C-alpha positions as CSV (number, residue, x, y, z in Angstrom):
1,M,10.6,-8.1,4.9
2,R,13.0,-7.5,1.9
3,G,16.1,-9.7,1.7
4,K,18.1,-6.6,2.3
5,Q,16.7,-5.8,5.7
6,A,16.9,-9.6,6.9
7,V,20.5,-9.4,6.5
8,L,21.6,-6.1,7.7
9,A,24.3,-6.3,10.7
10,G,23.1,-3.1,12.5
11,L,19.8,-4.9,13.8
12,C,18.6,-8.2,14.0
13,L,15.6,-9.1,15.1
14,I,15.4,-12.6,16.1
15,A,12.5,-14.7,17.3
16,T,12.6,-13.9,20.5
17,N,12.4,-10.0,19.9
18,Q,16.1,-9.6,21.1
19,L,18.5,-7.2,19.2
20,C,22.2,-8.0,18.4
21,A,24.5,-5.4,19.4
22,Q,26.0,-3.5,16.4
23,S,30.0,-3.3,16.4
24,G,31.2,0.3,16.3
25,A,33.6,-1.2,13.7
26,A,30.9,-1.8,11.3
27,L,30.1,1.7,11.2
28,S,31.0,4.0,8.1
29,P,33.0,6.6,8.1
30,A,30.3,9.6,7.9
31,V,29.1,8.2,11.0
32,Q,31.9,7.3,12.2
33,Q,33.0,11.3,12.7
34,Y,30.4,11.8,15.4
35,V,31.2,9.2,17.7
36,S,33.5,9.4,21.0
37,I,33.4,6.5,22.3
38,N,34.1,3.2,20.7
39,A,35.5,0.8,22.9
40,P,35.0,-3.0,23.1
41,T,34.8,-2.9,26.7
42,F,33.9,0.3,28.8
43,A,32.7,1.2,32.4
44,L,30.5,4.6,33.4
45,T,31.8,4.8,37.1
46,H,29.8,6.8,40.2
47,A,26.7,7.4,38.0
48,R,23.2,8.5,39.6
49,V,21.6,5.7,37.7
50,I,17.8,6.0,36.5
51,D,17.2,2.3,35.3
52,G,14.0,3.3,33.3
53,T,11.9,0.1,35.2
54,G,10.4,2.5,38.0
55,D,12.4,1.6,40.8
56,A,14.1,4.7,42.3
57,A,17.2,5.9,41.4
58,A,20.5,4.5,42.7
59,E,23.5,7.1,43.9
60,D,27.3,6.1,42.7
61,Q,26.7,3.3,40.2
62,A,28.7,1.6,38.2
63,V,27.7,0.0,34.4
64,V,30.1,-2.2,32.1
65,V,29.6,-2.6,28.6
66,T,31.3,-5.4,26.6
67,N,30.8,-5.8,22.8
68,G,27.4,-3.6,22.9
69,R,25.8,-5.2,25.9
70,I,25.9,-4.5,29.7
71,T,27.5,-6.9,31.5
72,A,27.5,-5.6,35.2
73,V,25.6,-3.0,37.0
74,G,25.8,-2.4,40.5
75,P,27.8,-0.1,43.3
76,T,31.1,1.4,42.2
77,A,32.6,0.1,45.2
78,T,31.9,-3.4,44.1
79,V,31.6,-3.6,40.4
80,P,34.6,-5.1,39.4
81,V,36.2,-3.0,36.2
82,P,37.6,-5.3,33.5
83,A,41.6,-5.2,32.6
84,G,41.9,-2.9,29.9
85,A,38.1,-1.2,30.0
86,Q,37.8,2.5,28.9
87,V,36.9,4.1,32.4
88,I,34.0,7.3,32.3
89,D,34.0,8.7,35.3
90,L,29.9,10.0,35.3
91,T,30.8,12.2,38.8
92,G,27.9,14.6,39.1
93,K,25.5,12.9,35.8
94,T,22.7,10.8,35.5
95,L,22.1,7.9,33.3
96,I,18.8,6.9,31.5
97,P,18.1,4.3,29.0
98,G,17.6,5.7,25.1
99,L,14.3,7.1,24.9
100,F,11.7,5.7,22.7
101,G,9.8,8.3,21.0
102,M,6.3,6.4,20.1
103,H,5.3,9.4,17.6
104,D,8.5,10.4,16.2
105,H,7.8,11.1,12.7
106,L,10.6,12.0,10.2
107,F,8.6,15.1,8.5
108,Y,8.2,18.5,9.5
109,P,5.9,21.4,8.2
110,A,7.9,23.5,5.7
111,G,8.2,26.9,6.2
112,G,8.6,26.0,10.0
113,T,4.2,26.1,9.9
114,G,1.3,24.3,8.7
115,G,0.9,23.0,5.1
116,Q,3.0,20.5,3.2
117,R,5.3,18.9,5.0
118,N,9.0,17.7,4.3
119,H,10.5,14.4,5.2
120,H,14.0,15.1,6.5
121,Q,16.1,12.4,5.7
122,F,19.5,14.1,7.2
123,S,18.7,16.3,9.8
124,A,16.1,14.4,11.6
125,P,17.6,11.2,12.7
126,R,20.7,13.3,13.7
127,M,18.7,15.7,16.1
128,Y,16.7,12.4,17.4
129,L,20.0,10.7,18.2
130,A,21.8,13.6,20.0
131,A,18.6,14.2,22.3
132,G,18.9,10.8,23.7
133,V,16.1,9.0,21.3
134,T,17.7,6.0,20.4
135,S,14.8,4.0,19.0
136,I,11.4,5.9,17.3
137,R,8.2,4.8,15.9
138,T,7.3,6.8,12.8
139,A,3.6,6.4,13.6
140,G,2.1,7.3,10.2
141,T,4.3,8.6,7.2
142,Y,3.8,10.7,4.0
143,E,6.8,8.7,2.5
144,P,7.2,5.4,3.6
145,Y,9.9,4.7,1.2
146,N,11.7,7.4,2.5
147,D,11.4,5.8,6.3
148,L,12.6,2.1,5.1
149,N,15.4,3.3,3.0
150,L,16.6,5.8,5.9
151,K,16.1,2.6,8.4
152,E,18.5,0.4,6.3
153,S,20.8,2.8,6.0
154,I,21.3,3.4,9.5
155,D,21.1,-0.1,10.3
156,E,23.6,-1.1,8.2
157,G,26.0,1.7,9.8
158,S,26.2,4.0,6.8
159,S,24.0,6.4,8.4
160,P,23.7,8.1,12.2
161,G,20.1,7.9,13.8
162,P,18.1,6.0,16.2
163,R,16.1,2.6,15.5
164,I,13.6,2.9,13.1
165,N,10.7,1.4,13.5
166,P,8.7,2.0,10.7
167,S,5.1,2.9,9.7
168,G,2.9,2.0,6.5
169,A,1.2,4.7,4.6
170,Y,-2.0,6.7,6.4
171,L,-5.1,4.4,6.9
172,D,-7.9,6.8,5.5
173,A,-9.2,8.3,2.5
174,T,-7.3,11.2,2.4
175,R,-3.7,10.1,3.3
176,G,-3.9,6.4,2.4
177,R,-6.3,6.3,-0.3
178,V,-8.5,3.5,2.2
179,S,-12.2,4.0,1.2
180,S,-13.2,0.6,1.8
181,P,-12.0,-2.4,3.9
182,E,-10.7,-3.8,0.8
183,D,-8.7,-0.7,0.3
184,A,-7.6,-1.3,3.8
185,R,-6.7,-5.2,3.8
186,R,-4.7,-4.1,0.4
187,L,-2.6,-0.9,2.0
188,V,-1.8,-3.2,4.8
189,N,-0.6,-6.2,3.3
190,Y,1.2,-3.9,0.8
191,W,3.6,-2.1,3.1
192,A,3.6,-5.2,5.6
193,D,5.3,-7.1,2.4
194,E,7.7,-4.0,1.9
195,G,8.9,-3.4,5.7
196,A,6.3,-1.7,7.7
197,T,6.2,-3.3,11.3
198,N,3.0,-0.7,12.0
199,F,0.4,0.7,10.8
200,K,-1.6,4.4,11.7
201,A,-5.1,5.2,11.2
202,Y,-6.1,8.7,10.4
203,T,-9.2,10.8,11.5
204,N,-11.6,10.3,8.8
205,I,-11.3,6.2,8.7
206,R,-14.7,4.6,9.2
207,K,-15.2,1.7,11.7
208,E,-15.4,-1.1,9.2
209,E,-12.3,0.3,7.4
210,L,-10.6,0.2,10.9
211,K,-11.7,-3.1,11.6
212,A,-10.7,-4.4,8.2
213,A,-7.1,-2.9,8.3
214,I,-6.8,-4.3,12.1
215,E,-7.4,-7.8,11.4
216,E,-5.0,-7.8,8.3
217,A,-2.7,-6.4,10.7
218,H,-2.9,-8.9,12.9
219,K,-2.7,-11.8,10.8
220,R,0.8,-10.5,9.9
221,G,1.3,-9.8,13.9
222,L,1.3,-6.3,13.4
223,K,0.1,-3.4,15.4
224,V,-2.1,-0.4,14.6
225,T,-2.7,2.4,16.3
226,G,-5.1,5.7,15.5
227,H,-5.7,9.6,15.5
228,L,-8.8,9.3,15.5
229,C,-12.1,11.2,15.0
230,S,-15.0,9.5,13.1
231,V,-14.6,6.1,15.2
232,T,-14.8,6.9,18.7
233,Y,-12.3,5.1,21.4
234,Q,-15.2,2.6,22.3
235,E,-16.0,1.9,18.8
236,A,-11.9,1.2,18.3
237,I,-11.7,-1.2,21.5
238,E,-14.2,-3.0,20.0
239,V,-12.7,-4.1,17.0
240,G,-9.7,-4.1,18.2
241,I,-7.3,-1.5,18.2
242,D,-3.9,-1.7,19.8
243,N,-2.8,2.0,20.9
244,L,-4.5,5.3,20.6
245,E,-2.4,8.8,19.5
246,H,-2.8,12.5,21.3
247,S,-3.8,11.0,25.0
248,W,-8.1,11.2,25.0
249,G,-7.4,14.6,22.9
250,P,-9.1,13.0,19.6
251,A,-11.8,11.4,21.5
252,T,-15.3,11.7,20.4
253,D,-16.9,9.8,22.6
254,F,-18.1,12.2,25.0
255,D,-19.2,14.8,22.2
256,P,-23.2,15.1,21.7
257,N,-23.1,15.6,18.1
258,K,-21.2,12.7,17.4
259,K,-22.6,10.9,14.3
260,P,-22.0,6.8,13.3
261,D,-18.3,7.4,10.6
262,Q,-18.2,11.3,11.1
263,C,-15.7,13.5,12.9
264,P,-18.0,16.1,14.6
265,P,-17.8,20.2,14.4
266,G,-14.6,20.9,16.4
267,A,-13.6,17.2,16.6
268,G,-14.8,16.8,20.0
269,R,-11.6,18.0,21.5
270,D,-12.5,20.5,24.0
271,K,-12.0,18.4,27.2
272,S,-11.4,21.2,29.4
273,T,-14.0,21.0,31.8
274,L,-14.6,17.0,31.0
275,E,-14.6,15.4,34.6
276,V,-12.0,12.6,34.5
277,G,-13.6,10.8,38.0
278,S,-17.2,11.0,35.9
279,E,-18.6,7.8,35.4
280,P,-18.2,7.8,31.3
281,V,-14.9,8.7,31.6
282,Q,-13.8,6.3,34.2
283,A,-15.8,3.5,31.7
284,L,-13.5,4.4,28.9
285,I,-10.2,3.7,31.1
286,R,-11.9,0.6,32.4
287,N,-12.3,-0.5,29.0
288,L,-8.9,0.6,27.4
289,V,-7.0,-1.4,29.9
290,M,-9.4,-4.4,29.9
291,H,-8.4,-4.5,25.9
292,N,-4.7,-4.0,27.0
293,V,-4.6,-0.6,24.3
294,A,-2.2,2.2,25.1
295,I,-2.3,5.4,25.0
296,T,0.6,7.5,23.5
297,T,0.9,11.1,24.5
298,T,2.2,14.0,22.7
299,P,2.4,16.9,25.4
300,A,5.1,18.7,23.5
301,V,2.8,19.6,20.3
302,S,0.1,20.5,22.4
303,E,1.8,23.1,24.2
304,C,2.4,24.8,20.9
305,A,-1.1,26.6,21.4
306,I,-0.3,28.3,24.5
307,P,1.4,32.0,23.8
308,G,5.3,31.8,24.9
309,R,5.5,28.3,25.1
310,P,7.7,26.2,24.8
311,P,10.9,28.1,25.8
312,L,12.9,28.8,22.9
313,R,16.8,26.5,22.9
314,K,19.4,27.7,21.2
315,E,19.5,23.8,19.3
316,F,16.1,24.4,18.1
317,T,16.4,28.5,16.6
318,E,20.0,27.0,14.9
319,S,18.6,23.9,13.3
320,L,16.2,25.7,11.6
321,S,17.0,27.5,8.0
322,P,16.4,31.5,7.9
323,V,13.1,31.4,6.2
324,T,11.9,28.3,8.5
325,L,12.7,30.0,11.5
326,E,11.2,33.5,10.6
327,A,8.1,31.7,9.7
328,R,8.1,29.8,13.2
329,M,8.5,33.0,14.8
330,Q,5.7,35.1,13.1
331,N,3.6,31.9,14.3
332,R,4.9,32.6,17.9
333,R,3.8,35.9,17.4
334,R,0.6,35.2,16.4
335,P,-2.4,37.1,18.3
336,Y,-4.2,34.4,21.1
337,T,-7.2,35.3,23.1
338,V,-6.9,34.7,26.8
339,A,-10.1,32.6,26.7
340,D,-8.3,30.3,24.3
341,S,-5.2,30.3,25.9
342,L,-6.9,29.1,29.5
343,R,-8.7,26.7,27.9
344,V,-5.5,24.9,26.3
345,E,-4.2,25.1,29.6
346,R,-6.7,23.6,31.3
347,N,-6.8,20.6,28.4
348,E,-3.9,19.6,28.8
349,A,-3.9,19.4,32.8
350,N,-7.0,18.1,32.4
351,A,-5.1,15.6,30.0
352,R,-2.5,14.5,32.7
353,R,-5.1,14.0,34.9
354,F,-6.7,10.8,32.7
355,E,-3.0,9.7,31.9
356,K,-2.4,9.5,35.6
357,A,-5.8,8.0,35.9
358,F,-5.3,5.6,33.3
359,I,-2.0,4.6,34.8
360,K,-3.5,4.2,38.0
361,A,-6.1,1.6,36.7
362,G,-3.1,-0.4,35.1
363,G,-3.0,1.0,31.9
364,H,-0.1,1.6,29.3
365,L,1.3,4.9,28.8
366,Q,3.9,5.8,26.3
367,A,4.8,9.4,24.7
368,G,5.9,11.0,21.4
369,L,6.6,14.6,20.0
370,D,5.1,14.7,16.8
371,P,6.8,17.3,14.9
372,T,3.9,18.7,12.7
373,G,1.3,21.5,13.3
374,S,3.1,24.9,14.1
375,G,6.3,23.6,14.0
376,C,7.2,24.4,17.9
377,S,7.9,20.4,18.9
378,L,11.0,19.7,16.8
379,F,12.7,16.3,16.1
380,G,14.1,15.2,19.7
381,L,14.2,18.3,21.4
382,G,10.4,17.8,21.8
383,D,10.7,14.4,23.1
384,Q,13.3,16.5,25.8
385,R,10.4,18.9,26.2
386,N,7.8,16.1,26.5
387,F,9.6,14.7,29.8
388,E,9.7,18.1,31.2
389,L,5.7,18.4,30.4
390,L,5.0,15.3,32.1
391,V,6.7,16.0,35.2
392,E,5.2,19.5,34.8
393,G,1.8,17.8,35.2
394,G,2.3,15.4,38.2
395,F,4.8,12.3,37.3
396,T,7.8,12.0,39.0
397,P,11.4,11.9,37.0
398,V,11.8,8.5,37.7
399,E,7.9,7.8,36.3
400,T,8.7,9.6,33.5
401,V,11.8,8.1,32.8
402,K,9.7,4.6,32.6
403,I,6.8,6.4,30.1
404,M,9.4,7.0,27.7
405,S,11.6,4.2,27.6
406,Y,10.8,0.8,29.0
407,N,7.0,1.3,28.1
408,G,7.7,2.2,24.5
409,A,10.3,-0.8,24.3
410,K,7.4,-3.3,25.8
411,F,4.9,-2.3,23.3
412,L,7.1,-2.7,20.7
413,G,8.0,-6.4,21.7
414,Q,11.6,-5.1,22.5
415,A,11.5,-4.8,26.5
416,D,13.8,-8.2,26.4
417,S,17.2,-5.9,24.7
418,L,15.8,-2.3,25.2
419,G,14.2,0.3,27.3
420,S,16.0,-0.4,30.5
421,I,19.3,-0.7,32.0
422,G,20.1,-4.2,33.3
423,V,22.8,-7.1,32.7
424,G,22.2,-8.6,29.2
425,K,20.3,-5.5,27.5
426,V,21.5,-3.6,24.7
427,A,23.8,-0.9,25.2
428,D,21.4,2.2,24.5
429,L,22.4,4.7,27.6
430,V,22.1,8.6,27.7
431,V,24.8,10.3,29.9
432,L,22.8,13.5,31.4
433,D,24.7,16.5,32.9
434,G,22.8,17.3,36.4
435,N,20.5,15.2,38.7
436,L,17.5,14.4,36.5
437,V,15.6,13.4,40.1
438,Q,15.8,17.1,41.0
439,D,16.3,19.3,38.2
440,P,13.8,17.9,35.3
441,T,15.7,20.1,32.7
442,A,18.8,18.0,32.9
443,I,16.7,16.1,29.9
444,E,18.3,18.7,28.0
445,R,21.7,18.3,28.7
446,T,23.2,15.3,26.9
447,T,26.6,15.0,26.9
448,I,26.9,11.1,25.5
449,V,24.4,9.2,24.0
450,F,25.5,5.2,23.5
451,K,23.8,2.9,21.2
452,N,24.6,-0.5,20.5
453,G,27.4,0.4,23.0
454,V,28.6,2.8,21.0
455,G,28.8,6.8,22.5
456,Y,27.9,9.8,20.2
457,D,28.9,13.4,20.9
458,P,25.3,15.0,20.7
459,A,27.1,18.4,20.2
460,K,28.7,17.2,16.9
461,L,25.4,16.0,15.7
462,F,23.3,19.0,16.9
463,S,26.1,21.2,14.7
464,A,25.3,19.2,11.7
465,V,22.1,20.2,11.5
466,K,22.7,24.3,12.0
467,G,20.3,25.6,9.7
468,Q,19.3,22.5,8.0
469,V,15.7,21.9,8.8
470,G,13.1,23.2,6.5
471,I,15.6,22.0,4.1
472,N,17.0,18.9,4.6
């Protein structure tokens, strides 16, 4: 870890993986302009609380926060409010933990669709925070230094945004210049020295290169995830991978045309007719669970291939630059065949079946939005859409909150301090207008987002990025 990072006041990660809360007083004026609540002690009363652990929602709850940490949780009628505390009445609102975006890049396709990816150091962090995403893992990056520098700026309180768990450069031949096991080891060590906390292997990496990268990362206590193709899921499990991206979509294990260290034609992505209950799929699930390999689901970006979806939101269209918006609308109007649309819908339904079977078997599922491809999945908004799609796919709202909060914190080794609502936890909290248990779209109605016990105004954060995406 670089010297500056080691002493930052905003996020001090100590040996127990506990996180130090940041004082609101340490925030710069550039950050304070978005702050709506900045009291040393406050109480959120009469809230519906979904705590992130998987427990049922609790009604009429109070949560007391002092110096950025939760000091009391319980029924409003029985939790004492400290003298001098600011009291915020949350009647009719739902309180959840801050979300963990586990595949949340800081780049977005230039022009709104495909092609070059531009890193968004201004709009991305503001949009993530406004949407209730208080922690992200970048899951691969084209510009590691930009991500590392932004993380430092946020941690020291000079920029608003979520906690960033930054990845190193991609592990493969085209994105990260990895053409041998020696290259893989070199890349891992270089970016680990610079401050990367995780790595992502990409589609063309070969098995021996992946093995070398994982071994080197594990020596340093770091994890490796993968959006794979040339390497099957079973092969990745054999060499010790920690996480696999995009659910089972990229798995080439079931493709009869798969050859060693090569992506098969079509990349083996069509799983619309593959039976989740079949023995080959069940064997894969058992192997994933046995070796503690997590799965990251990204339904918001997969939905982009379905005509007319996702529904257009004001926060989405207003955030895009005019050129980017027009490109996005043209892409949205592109012709689809009925057969292709049905195949994508069946693929997504099958992915949810796979994920439910994976969890039932004891697997660890987490989520991210992946703001790439056609540009329909946008910073933070795509995370919220993930929530709606997972509920649409059969998960309960309570299960989905756990997938999108506690599970991410647990994977990153931060569950002692983040990912759930409980005494002693850092106060990363999201206030939603409405009953999330009954109405999944309430996830879109963030009214206050607390990070480190400081409450941010989502409306001000969204307003700041109007017309910026695609540019800044």
